[in-house]
C-alpha positions as CSV (number, residue, x, y, z in Angstrom):
1,X,16.2,-8.7,18.9
2,X,18.6,-11.6,19.0
3,X,22.1,-10.5,17.9
4,X,22.2,-13.3,15.3
5,X,19.5,-11.6,13.3
6,X,19.8,-7.8,13.4
7,X,17.0,-5.9,11.8
8,X,19.2,-4.1,9.4
9,X,20.5,-7.3,7.9
10,X,17.0,-8.7,7.6
11,X,15.6,-5.7,5.7
12,X,18.6,-5.6,3.3
13,X,19.1,-9.3,2.8
14,X,18.2,-10.9,-0.6
15,X,15.0,-12.4,0.8
16,X,11.6,-11.0,1.9
17,X,11.5,-10.1,5.6
18,X,9.3,-13.0,6.6
19,X,11.1,-15.6,4.6
20,X,14.5,-14.6,6.1
21,X,13.5,-15.8,9.6
22,X,14.9,-19.0,10.9
23,X,12.4,-21.4,12.4
24,X,14.5,-21.4,15.5
25,X,14.3,-17.6,15.9
26,X,12.3,-16.7,19.0
27,X,11.1,-13.4,20.3
28,X,10.0,-12.4,23.8
29,X,6.4,-11.6,24.6
30,X,7.3,-7.9,24.9
31,X,8.9,-7.9,21.4
32,X,5.8,-9.7,20.0
33,X,3.5,-7.1,21.6
34,X,5.6,-4.2,20.3
35,X,5.6,-5.7,16.8
36,X,1.8,-6.2,16.9
37,X,1.3,-2.7,18.1
38,X,3.5,-1.5,15.2
39,X,1.3,-3.5,12.7
40,X,-1.9,-2.0,14.2
41,X,-0.4,1.5,14.0
42,X,0.6,0.8,10.4
43,X,-2.9,-0.2,9.4
44,X,-4.3,2.9,11.0
45,X,-1.8,5.0,9.2
46,X,-2.7,3.5,5.8
47,X,-6.5,3.9,6.4
48,X,-6.0,7.4,7.7
49,X,-3.8,8.4,4.8
50,X,-6.7,8.0,2.3
51,X,-8.7,10.5,4.4
52,X,-5.7,12.8,4.7
53,X,-5.2,12.8,0.9
54,X,-8.9,13.6,0.3
55,X,-8.6,16.5,2.7
56,X,-5.4,17.8,1.2
57,X,-7.0,18.0,-2.3
58,X,-9.2,20.8,-0.9
59,X,-6.1,23.0,-0.7
60,X,-3.4,21.5,-3.1
61,X,-3.5,19.9,-6.5
62,X,-2.5,16.3,-6.9
63,X,0.9,17.2,-8.4
64,X,2.0,19.2,-5.4
65,X,0.9,16.5,-3.0
66,X,2.7,13.7,-4.8
67,X,5.9,15.6,-5.5
68,X,6.2,16.5,-1.8
69,X,5.5,12.9,-0.7
70,X,7.9,11.4,-3.2
71,X,10.8,13.8,-2.3
72,X,10.3,13.4,1.5
73,X,9.8,9.6,1.5
74,X,12.6,9.0,-1.0
75,X,14.9,11.3,0.9
76,X,14.4,9.1,4.0
77,X,14.1,5.6,2.5
78,X,17.1,5.7,0.2
79,X,19.6,6.6,3.0
80,X,18.1,3.9,5.2
81,X,18.6,1.4,2.4
82,X,22.1,2.5,1.8
83,X,22.9,2.2,5.5
84,X,21.3,-1.2,5.6
85,X,23.3,-2.4,2.6
86,X,26.6,-0.9,3.7
87,X,26.9,1.1,0.5
88,X,25.6,1.6,-3.0
89,X,23.9,-1.5,-4.4
90,X,26.0,-3.5,-6.9
91,X,23.2,-4.6,-9.2
92,X,23.6,-5.3,-12.9
93,X,21.8,-3.2,-15.5
94,X,18.9,-5.6,-15.9
95,X,18.2,-5.4,-12.2
96,X,18.3,-1.6,-12.1
97,X,15.9,-1.5,-15.1
98,X,13.6,-4.0,-13.5
99,X,13.5,-2.1,-10.2
100,X,12.9,1.2,-12.1
101,X,10.2,-0.3,-14.3
102,X,8.3,-1.8,-11.4
103,X,8.7,1.5,-9.6
104,X,7.0,3.3,-12.4
105,X,4.0,1.0,-11.9
106,X,3.9,1.5,-8.1
107,X,4.6,5.2,-8.0
108,X,4.1,7.2,-11.2
109,X,1.1,5.2,-12.5
110,X,-0.5,4.3,-9.1
111,X,-0.3,7.7,-7.6
112,X,-1.6,9.4,-10.8
113,X,-4.6,7.1,-11.0
114,X,-5.3,7.1,-7.3
115,X,-5.3,10.9,-6.8
116,X,-7.5,11.3,-9.8
117,X,-9.9,8.7,-8.5
118,X,-10.0,10.0,-4.9
119,X,-10.7,13.5,-6.3
120,X,-13.9,12.1,-7.9
121,X,-14.9,9.7,-5.1
122,X,-15.6,9.7,-1.4
123,X,-12.5,8.8,0.7
124,X,-14.3,5.8,2.1
125,X,-15.1,4.3,-1.3
126,X,-11.5,5.0,-2.4
127,X,-10.3,3.0,0.7
128,X,-12.6,0.1,-0.1
129,X,-11.5,-0.1,-3.8
130,X,-7.9,0.1,-2.6
131,X,-8.7,-3.0,-0.5
132,X,-9.2,-4.9,-3.7
133,X,-5.4,-5.0,-4.2
134,X,-4.8,-8.3,-2.4
135,X,-7.7,-9.8,-4.4
136,X,-6.3,-8.7,-7.7
137,X,-2.9,-10.0,-6.8
138,X,-4.2,-13.6,-6.8
139,X,-5.4,-13.9,-10.4
140,X,-2.4,-11.9,-11.6
141,X,-0.2,-14.4,-9.8
142,X,-1.4,-17.0,-12.3
143,X,0.9,-15.4,-14.8
144,X,3.8,-16.5,-12.6
145,X,2.5,-20.1,-12.1
146,X,0.9,-19.5,-8.7
147,X,-2.0,-21.7,-7.9
148,X,-5.3,-21.0,-6.2
149,X,-6.9,-22.8,-3.3
150,X,-10.7,-23.3,-3.3
151,X,-10.9,-20.8,-0.4
152,X,-9.0,-18.2,-2.4
153,X,-11.3,-18.8,-5.4
154,X,-14.3,-18.3,-3.2
155,X,-12.8,-15.1,-1.7
156,X,-11.9,-13.6,-5.1
157,X,-15.4,-14.4,-6.4
158,X,-17.1,-12.8,-3.4
159,X,-14.9,-9.7,-3.6
160,X,-15.7,-9.3,-7.4
161,X,-19.4,-9.7,-6.7
162,X,-19.1,-6.8,-4.2
163,X,-17.2,-4.8,-6.8
164,X,-19.9,-5.4,-9.4
165,X,-22.4,-4.2,-6.8
166,X,-20.3,-1.0,-6.2
167,X,-20.2,-0.4,-10.0
168,X,-24.0,-0.9,-10.2
169,X,-24.4,1.9,-7.6
170,X,-22.8,4.3,-10.0
171,X,-25.9,4.0,-12.1
172,X,-28.1,5.4,-9.4
173,X,-29.0,9.1,-9.7
174,X,-27.5,11.3,-7.0
175,X,-25.1,8.7,-5.7
176,X,-21.6,9.8,-4.5
177,X,-20.0,6.8,-6.3
178,X,-19.2,7.8,-9.9
179,X,-18.2,5.6,-12.8
180,X,-15.2,7.9,-13.6
181,X,-14.0,7.8,-10.1
182,X,-14.4,4.0,-9.9
183,X,-12.5,3.7,-13.2
184,X,-9.5,5.7,-11.9
185,X,-9.5,3.8,-8.6
186,X,-9.6,0.4,-10.3
187,X,-6.7,1.4,-12.6
188,X,-4.8,2.4,-9.4
189,X,-5.6,-0.9,-7.7
190,X,-4.5,-2.8,-10.8
191,X,-1.2,-0.9,-11.0
192,X,-0.5,-1.6,-7.3
193,X,-1.4,-5.2,-7.6
194,X,1.1,-5.6,-10.5
195,X,3.7,-3.8,-8.4
196,X,3.0,-6.3,-5.6
197,X,3.4,-9.3,-7.9
198,X,6.7,-8.1,-9.2
199,X,7.8,-7.0,-5.7
200,X,7.7,-10.5,-4.4
201,X,10.2,-11.6,-7.1
202,X,12.5,-8.6,-7.0
203,X,12.6,-8.1,-3.3
204,X,13.6,-11.7,-3.0
205,X,16.7,-10.9,-5.1
206,X,17.8,-7.5,-3.9
207,X,16.2,-7.2,-0.5
208,X,12.9,-5.7,0.7
209,X,14.1,-2.3,1.9
210,X,16.5,-1.6,-1.1
211,X,13.7,-2.6,-3.5
212,X,11.1,-0.3,-1.9
213,X,13.6,2.6,-1.6
214,X,15.0,2.5,-5.1
215,X,11.8,1.6,-6.8
216,X,10.4,4.7,-5.2
217,X,13.4,6.9,-6.1
218,X,13.5,5.7,-9.7
219,X,9.9,5.1,-10.3
220,X,8.8,8.6,-9.4
221,X,11.2,10.3,-11.9
222,X,8.7,10.3,-14.8
223,X,6.0,11.8,-12.5
224,X,8.4,14.4,-11.2
225,X,9.4,15.4,-14.8
226,X,5.8,16.1,-15.5
227,X,4.6,17.5,-12.2
228,X,7.3,19.9,-11.1
229,X,5.9,22.5,-13.4
230,X,2.5,22.3,-11.7
231,X,3.6,22.5,-8.1
232,X,1.6,25.1,-6.0
233,X,3.6,27.1,-3.5
234,X,1.3,29.9,-2.3
235,X,0.9,32.0,0.8
236,X,-2.8,31.5,0.5
237,X,-2.4,27.7,1.2
238,X,-2.6,27.0,4.9
239,X,0.7,25.8,6.4
240,X,-1.2,22.8,7.8
241,X,-1.7,21.5,4.2
242,X,2.0,21.4,3.6
243,X,2.5,19.8,7.0
244,X,-0.1,17.2,6.0
245,X,1.9,16.3,2.9
246,X,5.0,15.7,5.1
247,X,3.1,13.7,7.6
248,X,1.5,11.6,4.8
249,X,4.9,10.8,3.4
250,X,6.6,10.0,6.7
251,X,3.6,8.1,8.1
252,X,2.3,6.0,5.3
253,X,5.5,5.6,3.3
254,X,8.2,5.4,5.9
255,X,7.0,4.6,9.4
256,X,4.3,2.3,8.1
257,X,6.6,0.3,5.9
258,X,9.3,-0.2,8.6
259,X,6.7,-1.2,11.2
260,X,5.1,-3.6,8.7
261,X,8.4,-5.2,7.9
262,X,9.2,-5.5,11.6
263,X,5.8,-7.1,12.2
264,X,6.4,-9.6,9.4
265,X,9.8,-10.4,10.9
266,X,8.6,-11.0,14.4
267,X,5.0,-12.2,13.9
268,X,5.3,-14.0,10.6
269,X,3.9,-13.0,7.2
270,X,0.6,-14.9,7.7
271,X,-0.4,-13.2,11.0
272,X,0.7,-9.8,9.7
273,X,-1.0,-9.8,6.3
274,X,-4.5,-10.4,7.7
275,X,-4.4,-7.0,9.4
276,X,-4.1,-5.3,6.1
277,X,-7.8,-6.0,5.5
278,X,-8.7,-3.5,8.3
279,X,-7.2,-0.5,6.5
280,X,-10.2,0.1,4.2
281,X,-12.5,-0.2,7.3
282,X,-10.5,2.5,9.1
283,X,-10.7,4.7,6.0
284,X,-14.5,4.2,5.9
285,X,-14.9,5.1,9.6
286,X,-12.5,8.0,9.6
287,X,-14.0,9.5,6.4
288,X,-17.4,9.5,8.1
289,X,-16.1,11.0,11.4
290,X,-13.7,13.6,10.0
291,X,-14.9,14.4,6.5
292,X,-18.6,13.9,7.4
293,X,-19.1,11.6,4.4
294,X,-22.6,10.2,4.6
295,X,-22.6,7.1,2.4
296,X,-25.8,5.2,1.9
297,X,-26.4,1.9,3.6
298,X,-26.0,0.1,0.2
299,X,-22.4,1.3,-0.1
300,X,-21.6,0.0,3.4
301,X,-23.1,-3.4,2.6
302,X,-21.2,-3.7,-0.7
303,X,-18.0,-2.6,1.1
304,X,-18.6,-5.4,3.6
305,X,-18.9,-8.0,0.8
306,X,-15.7,-6.8,-0.9
307,X,-13.7,-6.8,2.4
308,X,-15.1,-10.1,3.4
309,X,-14.0,-11.6,0.1
310,X,-10.5,-10.0,0.5
311,X,-10.2,-11.4,4.0
312,X,-11.3,-14.9,2.9
313,X,-9.0,-14.9,-0.1
314,X,-5.9,-13.9,2.0
315,X,-6.6,-15.7,5.3
316,X,-3.5,-17.6,6.4
317,X,-3.4,-21.3,6.1
318,X,-1.4,-23.8,8.2
319,X,0.1,-25.4,5.1
320,X,2.4,-22.5,4.2
321,X,3.5,-18.9,4.8
322,X,3.3,-16.1,2.3
323,X,5.5,-13.2,2.1
324,X,3.8,-10.2,3.6
325,X,2.4,-7.9,1.0
326,X,4.1,-4.5,0.6
327,X,2.2,-1.5,1.8
328,X,-1.1,-0.9,0.0
329,X,-1.5,2.6,1.2
330,X,-1.7,5.3,-1.4
């Protein structure tokens, strides 16, 4: 990386990673290939994480899984943010409250809703509904004066048509897609979409890495206050289950975030954000291969409609660059 733009400064600067790049900044082909590989690994980690969480629910309750993930990820991300900033952030009370409030959306509420939803749904379906987040971000952006293009309107409409098809499948007897599970997953997707919208404003003020780290640390506190009394520590639980919790936290919430930020920095937000659409596809494929989920053809077709709409709505344009969306992994 050029000495004029160290990674630590970029992640902690008061601008999103992609927006902090100078037009004159250039990277070698090797750096670009490494960044692209990191983005691909990130997408795989996000897709695989949905499957991992579904598998972990066979051995541990949601509270144990989330408490472990919060403590491990927060214990890594906060020191990284402090190191990048050169010390404790000097934010005013309003900024601290904003970061904490948005953190509650993206951590306490999202994780509560998502783990309930995935417990009642196939992992592949949970991954597909999670893929609706970029689509939900667009109409929510209207609240902040953001405008739609015709292509984005078409993408949102297509994705919502697919979602209606998925909801219709809940009415079929014997289907693995349940209305209750879909309701929890949609609540989770909405919570994360709101987190994403506020993220773009706050990370521009305080820096991407500090925002993610402290919104995690503060936003999970209400969940920890409730869940600590429900944590399962038992010799009957396989050690691999606890290891899975640690790998989920470090993979999806630490490594994936850092690799994604590096990809946005080197490749640009537009090129990076498109790859995010593949995470639900990976979740679908891995759930079939590892969990042996046998979803009917109708679910695969509807999933294709939803993901096509998401890709269309978020496909990059030549007229501008968007900040790369934060991780959409659970």
